[in-house]
C-alpha positions in Angstrom: 0.6 -14.1 11.4 2.6 -11.7 9.2 0.8 -8.6 7.9 1.4 -7.0 4.5 3.1 -3.6 4.5 0.7 -2.5 1.6 -2.7 -4.0 2.5 -2.4 -5.4 6.0 -3.5 -8.8 4.9 -1.6 -12.1 5.3 1.8 -12.5 3.8 3.0 -16.0 3.1 6.8 -16.5 3.7 8.4 -18.5 1.1 12.2 -18.2 1.9 14.6 -17.3 4.6 18.2 -16.5 3.6 19.2 -16.8 7.3 21.3 -14.5 9.4 22.2 -11.5 7.3 24.2 -8.4 7.9 23.6 -4.8 6.4 24.2 -5.3 2.8 26.4 -2.2 2.2 27.8 -2.4 5.7 31.5 -2.9 4.6 33.5 -2.6 8.0 36.9 -2.4 9.5 38.2 -5.3 11.7 37.7 -3.2 14.8 33.9 -3.3 14.1 33.3 -7.0 13.8 32.2 -7.6 17.4 29.6 -4.9 17.1 28.2 -5.9 13.6 24.4 -6.0 13.2 22.5 -8.9 11.8 18.9 -9.8 11.1 16.9 -12.5 9.4 16.4 -11.9 5.8 13.0 -13.4 5.1 10.8 -12.8 2.0 7.0 -13.3 1.6 4.2 -12.9 -0.9 1.0 -11.3 0.0 -2.0 -13.3 -0.9 -4.3 -10.4 -1.6 -2.3 -7.5 -3.2 0.5 -9.9 -4.4 3.2 -7.6 -3.2 6.5 -9.5 -2.6 8.2 -8.0 0.3 10.8 -8.4 3.2 9.2 -9.6 6.3 11.9 -7.9 8.6 14.0 -4.8 7.7 16.5 -3.0 9.7 15.9 0.7 10.7 16.5 3.0 7.7 19.3 4.9 9.7 21.3 1.5 9.7 21.2 1.5 5.9 21.4 5.1 4.8 23.8 7.3 6.8 26.8 9.5 6.6 29.2 6.7 5.6 27.0 5.2 2.9 29.2 3.4 0.5 27.7 3.6 -2.8 28.2 6.3 -5.4 26.2 5.9 -8.7 28.7 7.9 -10.8 31.3 5.3 -10.4 29.6 3.5 -13.4 30.0 5.0 -16.9 27.1 2.8 -18.3 24.8 4.0 -15.6 25.8 7.6 -16.2 24.7 7.1 -19.9 21.6 5.3 -18.7 20.4 8.2 -16.6 21.3 10.8 -19.4 18.9 8.9 -21.6 16.4 8.7 -18.8 16.6 12.5 -18.2 16.3 13.2 -22.0 13.1 11.2 -22.1 11.6 13.2 -19.2 12.6 16.5 -20.8 11.2 15.5 -24.1 7.9 14.1 -22.9 6.9 15.7 -19.6 8.5 19.2 -19.1 6.5 21.2 -21.5 5.3 23.8 -19.0 7.1 27.2 -18.3 9.8 27.1 -15.6 9.4 23.3 -14.9 10.5 21.8 -11.6 11.9 18.2 -11.2 12.4 16.4 -7.9 14.2 13.2 -7.4 14.0 10.9 -4.4 17.3 9.1 -3.5 19.2 11.3 -5.9 22.7 9.9 -4.7 25.6 11.9 -6.0 23.4 13.7 -8.7 24.1 11.3 -11.6 20.6 11.9 -12.9 19.8 15.4 -11.7 23.0 16.8 -13.3 21.3 16.4 -16.7 18.6 18.9 -15.6 21.0 21.2 -13.7 23.1 21.5 -16.9 20.0 22.4 -18.9 19.1 25.1 -16.5 16.0 23.3 -15.3 14.9 23.9 -11.6 15.4 20.7 -9.7 15.7 19.3 -6.1 17.5 16.1 -5.0 16.3 14.3 -1.8 19.2 12.1 -0.6 19.2 10.9 3.0 22.8 9.7 3.1 24.6 12.9 4.1 28.1 12.0 2.5 26.6 11.2 -0.9 24.4 14.3 -0.7 27.5 16.4 -0.1 29.1 15.2 -3.3 26.0 16.3 -5.3 26.0 19.6 -3.6 29.5 20.1 -4.5 28.8 19.5 -8.1 26.2 22.3 -8.0 23.2 20.2 -7.8 20.3 21.4 -5.4 20.2 18.7 -2.8 18.8 18.2 0.7 19.7 15.4 3.0 16.4 14.1 4.5 13.9 11.2 4.2 10.9 11.9 2.1 7.4 11.8 3.5 4.2 14.0 3.5 5.7 16.6 5.9 8.7 17.2 3.7 6.4 17.3 0.5 4.6 20.2 2.1 7.8 22.0 3.0 9.1 21.6 -0.6 5.8 22.9 -2.1 5.8 25.9 0.2 9.3 26.8 -0.8 9.6 25.8 -4.5 5.9 25.2 -5.6 4.6 21.9 -7.1 6.6 19.6 -9.3 6.1 18.6 -12.9 7.9 15.3 -12.4 8.9 13.2 -9.4 11.7 10.8 -10.2 13.1 7.8 -8.5 15.8 5.2 -9.7 16.3 2.1 -7.6 14.8 3.8 -4.6 11.0 3.3 -4.3 11.5 -0.4 -3.6 13.6 0.6 -0.6 10.8 2.3 1.3 8.6 0.2 3.7 6.3 3.1 4.4 5.2 3.3 0.8 1.8 4.8 1.5 3.3 7.8 3.3 5.6 8.4 0.3 2.9 8.2 -2.1 0.7 10.6 -0.2 3.6 12.9 -0.2 4.0 12.5 -4.0 0.4 13.3 -4.4 0.8 16.6 -2.4 4.0 17.5 -4.3 2.9 16.9 -7.9 1.0 19.4 -10.1 -2.5 17.9 -11.3 -0.8 17.0 -14.6 2.4 16.0 -13.0 3.8 12.5 -13.2 5.9 10.1 -11.0 8.4 8.2 -13.0 10.6 5.5 -11.3 12.4 2.4 -12.1 13.3 -0.6 -9.8 14.3 -4.2 -10.2 11.4 -6.1 -11.8 9.9 -9.1 -10.0 9.4 -11.0 -13.3 13.2 -10.8 -14.1 14.1 -12.1 -10.5 12.0 -15.1 -11.2 13.0 -15.7 -14.6 16.8 -15.3 -13.9 16.9 -16.6 -10.3 18.6 -13.4 -9.5 18.1 -13.8 -5.8 20.8 -11.4 -5.0 18.5 -8.6 -5.7 17.0 -9.6 -2.3 18.8 -7.6 0.6 18.0 -5.3 3.3 17.5 -2.1 1.3 15.0 -3.7 -1.0 11.7 -3.8 1.1 9.6 -4.6 -2.0 10.0 -6.5 -5.2 7.6 -4.9 -7.6 5.2 -6.2 -10.2 2.8 -4.2 -12.3 -0.2 -5.9 -10.6 1.0 -5.1 -7.1 1.9 -1.5 -7.9 -1.5 -0.9 -9.5 -3.1 -2.2 -6.3 -1.1 0.3 -4.2 -1.5 3.4 -6.4 -5.3 2.9 -6.8 -5.6 3.5 -3.1 -4.3 7.1 -3.8 -6.2 7.9 -6.9 -3.2 7.3 -9.0 -2.7 4.9 -12.0 0.1 3.3 -13.9 0.0 4.8 -17.4 3.1 3.3 -19.1 5.8 0.7 -18.4 9.2 0.5 -20.1 11.5 -2.5 -19.5 15.1 -1.6 -18.7 18.2 -3.8 -19.0 20.0 -2.2 -16.1 20.4 -3.8 -12.7 19.9 -7.1 -14.0 16.3 -6.3 -15.3 14.3 -3.3 -14.2 11.1 -1.8 -15.0 10.4 1.9 -15.5 6.9 3.0 -14.4 4.9 6.2 -15.3 2.3 7.0 -12.8 -0.3 9.9 -13.0 -3.5 11.0 -11.4 -6.3 8.9 -12.5 -7.8 10.0 -15.9 -5.0 12.4 -16.8 -3.3 10.3 -19.3 -4.3 7.4 -21.6 -3.1 3.9 -20.5 -0.3 2.7 -22.9 -0.8 -0.6 -24.7 2.5 -1.7 -22.9 0.6 -1.7 -19.6 -2.0 -4.0 -20.9 0.5 -6.4 -22.4 2.4 -6.5 -19.2 -0.7 -7.4 -17.2 -1.2 -10.4 -19.4 2.4 -11.5 -19.2 2.4 -11.4 -15.4 -0.7 -13.5 -15.3 1.0 -16.0 -17.6 4.1 -16.0 -15.3 1.8 -16.7 -12.3 3.0 -13.8 -10.2 -0.2 -14.1 -8.3 0.2 -17.8 -7.3 1.9 -19.0 -4.2 3.5 -22.0 -6.0 5.5 -19.6 -8.2 7.4 -18.6 -5.1 7.8 -22.2 -4.0 9.5 -22.7 -7.4 11.6 -19.6 -6.9 12.9 -21.0 -3.5 13.8 -24.4 -5.1 15.7 -22.6 -7.8 17.6 -20.4 -5.4 18.5 -23.5 -3.3 19.7 -25.2 -6.5 21.8 -22.1 -7.5 23.4 -22.1 -4.1 24.4 -25.8 -4.1 25.9 -25.5 -7.7 28.0 -22.4 -6.8 29.4 -23.9 -3.6 30.2 -27.2 -5.5 32.1 -25.1 -7.9 34.0 -23.0 -5.6 35.0 -26.1 -3.6 36.3 -27.8 -6.6 38.4 -24.7 -7.4 39.9 -24.8 -4.1 40.7 -28.5 -4.2 42.4 -27.9 -7.5 44.6 -25.2 -6.0 43.0 -22.4 -8.1 42.9 -18.8 -6.9 39.4 -17.3 -6.9 38.8 -13.5 -6.4 35.6 -11.7 -6.0 35.0 -8.8 -8.5 32.9 -5.8 -7.3 32.0 -5.4 -3.7 28.3 -4.9 -4.3 25.4 -4.8 -1.9 24.0 -7.8 -3.8 27.1 -9.8 -3.0 26.3 -9.7 0.6 23.3 -11.8 0.1 25.1 -14.4 -2.1 28.2 -14.6 0.2 26.3 -15.0 3.4 23.5 -17.2 2.2 25.9 -19.6 0.3 28.4 -19.6 3.1 31.4 -18.3 1.0 34.4 -17.6 3.2 37.8 -16.1 2.7 39.3 -19.5 2.1 37.1 -20.0 -0.9 37.5 -16.3 -2.2 40.7 -14.8 -1.5 39.6 -11.0 -1.6 37.1 -8.8 -3.5 38.5 -6.3 -5.9 36.6 -2.9 -5.9 37.3 0.6 -7.3 35.3 2.4 -4.6 37.9 4.0 -2.2 35.4 4.1 0.8 35.4 0.3 0.5 39.0 -0.5 0.0 40.9 -1.8 3.0 37.7 -2.9 4.7 35.9 -6.3 4.9 32.6 -7.7 3.4 29.7 -7.7 5.6 29.3 -10.9 7.6 31.9 -13.2 6.0 34.7 -10.6 6.4 36.4 -11.2 3.0 39.0 -8.5 2.5 38.1 -5.7 0.1 41.1 -4.6 -1.9 41.9 -2.0 -4.6 41.8 -3.0 -8.2 45.5 -2.7 -8.4 45.8 -5.9 -6.3 43.5 -7.8 -8.9 45.6 -6.5 -12.0 49.1 -7.0 -10.4 48.6 -10.7 -10.1 45.5 -12.0 -11.9 43.6 -14.8 -10.3 42.6 -18.0 -12.2 38.9 -17.1 -11.7 36.9 -13.9 -11.0 33.6 -14.5 -9.1 31.6 -11.7 -10.8 29.5 -10.1 -8.1 28.7 -7.2 -10.5 27.0 -9.4 -13.0 24.5 -6.9 -13.8 27.3 -4.8 -15.3 28.9 -7.8 -17.0 29.1 -6.3 -20.5 30.7 -3.2 -19.2 33.2 -5.0 -16.9 34.2 -7.7 -19.4 34.9 -5.2 -22.1 37.3 -3.4 -19.6 38.9 -6.7 -18.5 40.1 -8.1 -21.9 43.7 -8.4 -20.4 42.5 -10.6 -17.6 41.0 -12.9 -20.0 43.9 -12.9 -22.4 46.0 -13.9 -19.5 43.9 -17.0 -19.2 41.4 -15.6 -16.4 38.0 -17.0 -16.4 34.7 -15.7 -14.9 32.4 -17.4 -12.6 28.7 -16.1 -12.9 25.6 -17.3 -11.0 22.9 -15.5 -12.8 20.8 -16.7 -14.7 22.8 -19.9 -13.9 26.1 -21.0 -12.4 28.7 -21.2 -15.1 32.3 -20.5 -16.0 32.9 -18.0 -18.9 36.2 -18.0 -20.7 
């Protein structure tokens, strides 16, 4: 029997993606023999309805001094976080000398908006190399994992926070109760937690199964989060859908009774009921849709190979690791993966060991097809790659369905 990470009741497994490496574990050829693998399984709790990983690697294997993701490489995400920060400043920083804390602050892409405004802030970023970049940009940052003990240290040094922020981070943390208890310690009585993560409803509707990988311990819905926060005297007071990362939801959490519940929360509760997020059969359907997507993508890639067409991957993302290894994509089907992140170039994709090359190799000799692993940034990428399309290049996408885009 498998026990829920949130409520300790029974979790019903609904899919295994099989043997899977660390999603962001891009590696050199000398590291192949020591590469770590685990079984990527997902289940649905029958009581609190939290969708979650059934096994997760130790956090030190995922977030470390060589972590290969820097948020600021995306112009669109920089703009998104500037708008996010503007909303926070407008709606929740009315006190004198406000203090903002962000968990998983990465290279400071969000907090720089507060730093530039002279607002007291603190980033908590466990990956030391990424934290160092933020510090170099003048953003107050510590490289630790957040829990109750760290919350008490922060309060003793800086005082309580007006706002605690998270962006694509809360879903990474399996010990969620400890983090929420720490947030309760850290926040002022009128303070708010505001975070956004990939939304379960979007994953279901788009069959975006590549959102499922080692770093994402949870796949949040409003109903499952309301269950969790209720245990800590907190409640969801607002929800704001976001179109980043393939479909995310921004949640505003406050201590019970401090803020009115927005109409958007009531509407989302009803929508989730209609989607059947509480029903086991919903996840059986998701598994069937995932299996169908895999079959269609592999059929298409094999046809390309038989026709003598060159296919190159575009964007060496964490999400690509799930797709590549679950589907069985090999270097004979995808020649290499083009990526602009220097730390990934010259390395190989986790598990399948497809070479990761600089963008120059992609643009020097365009392939016939580019398999778009960074589909959640499709608009930004395709606008930048008009020359590729003008040269006859076509895109292969697999969300929300497998298709070729000319």
